[in-house]
N, C-alpha and C positions, 0 to 999 in steps of 0.2 A: 503494500500500500504506500509505503514512503516514496518509492521510486516513481510510481504513477502520480502521486501528489506533487513531487518535485517537478515532474514534467509539466503538469497542469499549471503550477504556479509560474514557471518560466514562460510558458506560452501565453498565459493571461497577461503577464507583465511585458510581453514583447521582448523577453530577454533569454530566449531558449538557446541562443548562440551555438547551434550545432549539436547540443547535447541530446536533443530529442531522439535522434537515430540511435545513438549509443544506449540510452536508457531503454528504448523500445527493445533493442536486442537483448539487454539484460533481462527484461521481463519475459520475453519469448523463451530465452534459455532456461530461466527459472521454471516457467510453466512446463516446458518440455521435460526437464529433469524431474519435476514433481510428478508428472504423469508417468514417466518411466519407473520412478520409485514405487508409485501406487500400483502400477501393473505388476511389478516384480514382487510385491509383497504377497505372501500367502495369507489369506484372511484367517487361516488357522493359527498363524504366528502372532496374531494381534488379539487384543481384548475386544470384546463386542463393541465397546464404546469407541475405541480407536478405529476399528473397521468401519463403523458408522460415520466417523468424522472425515475419512479420506475423500469421499465424493464432495462433501461440503467444502473442504479445503481446496479441492480442484475448482470448485465453483467460484470461490473467492478470488483465486488466481485468474480465472477467466474474466471476472468483472474488472479487475485491475488492468488486465491486458487489453480488454475492449476500451477502457478509458484511455489507455496509452495510444491506441490506434486513432481514437478521435482527436487526441492532442496533436498527433503527428499530422493528421489531415488539416486540422484548424491552423496549425503553424504554416503549412505549405500554402494555404489560401491567403493567410495574413501577409505573407511576403509579397504578394502581387496586388494587394488592395490599393485603390486610389483613395485619396483623402475624402473624408466626409464633407458634404457641402457647406455646413455651417456649425456654429457653436452648439446649437440645440441638439443636432444629431450627435456631435462629438460627446457632449455631456451625457446624453442617454446611453451611448455605447460605454463610456467610462463607468456609469452607474451599474450597467449590466455586468461588466467585467469585475467591478468591486464586489458585487453580490456573489458572482462565481468564485472569486478568490476567498471570500468568507466561507463559502460552502466547502471549498477544497481544504481550507484550514481546519474546518470542523469535521471533516470526513476522515479523521485519523482515530481509528479504534483503539490505538495504544495510549492515547491521552486519557488521563483520569477525568478530564472534563467532557469526554465524549457523551453526546446526548442524542438519542433517536429523535426526540421531539424538536430539538434545536435544528437538527439536520432537515427535518420535514418543513419547518418554518422557513428556513433558507431556500429550500427547493421551491416552496410556494411563492416566496418573494421573487426568486429568479424567474419562474415561469410567468408571473404577472409582468415583470419588467421586460421579459423576452417578447411577450405578446404585444406590449405597447410599442417597443422598438421595431418589431417586425411590421406592424401596421404603419408606423411612421416611415419606414424605409419603402414600403410598397407605395404609400401616398407620395413620397418624395420622387420616386421613379415616375409615377403617373404624371406628376406635375412638371417633370423635366429637370428637377434640381439634382437628380442622381441618374447616371446612365443605367441602362438595363443590365449591362455587364457588371457594373459595380453593385447593383441591387442583388443580382444573383450571387455574386461573390460574398457579400456581407451576410445574406441569408444563409448561404451554405456554411460559412464560418460559425455563425451563431448556432445553427443546427448542430454542428459538431461539438461545440462547447456545451450545449444543452445535453446532448447524449453522453458526453464525458462526465458531466456532473451527475447524471442519473446513474451511470455505471459505478462511479466512485462511491456514491451514496449506498447503492446496493452492496458493493463490496465491503464497505465499512460496517454496515448494519450486520451482515452475515459474519464478518470477522469478529465483531464485538460479541455476537451471540455465541459463536464457537468458543471464544475465550471464557465466557460465562459458563457454558456447558462443561468445559474442561475443569474449571474451578470447582463447580458443583460435584463433578465426578471424583475429583481428587479429595475433596472434603468427605464425601459420602463413602 
């Protein structure tokens, strides 16, 4: 989760500086190795609790890998974007990226401050701001203040960021739940 979060933060701040590809490779290698490990394990060698957790661990890895793929696509699109037509568009985009960054910061299941409800509130705020900005971009393109190519590029980038946020949230929630299950199983 930390690698995917680092990737997301860098891309949201426009400072990914070539690390996106390297981090994506790290996550892909981790997922592949985890899958090979899980396949190589005999369920008879594991406790029932551990055997039941393996598919969930793989799912967490998949969520983070999917988030990383969205980051990579969003960063590729960002590099070719033309400037937004005015301060109102720019401020709306900055607001959306700020909410996305807060969501990324809160999607870390290893933090003691992790909260499902806070994550959901941030996702709701993000989706609300996303819809408003999407409508603004569509209207701007219709009015001629934003080219059709720029409209498509901005909407594509925003869509990737929204999907990234959703995948990070899912991964963090499942990761957190797995940690809680493990703690309960160790105590019991």
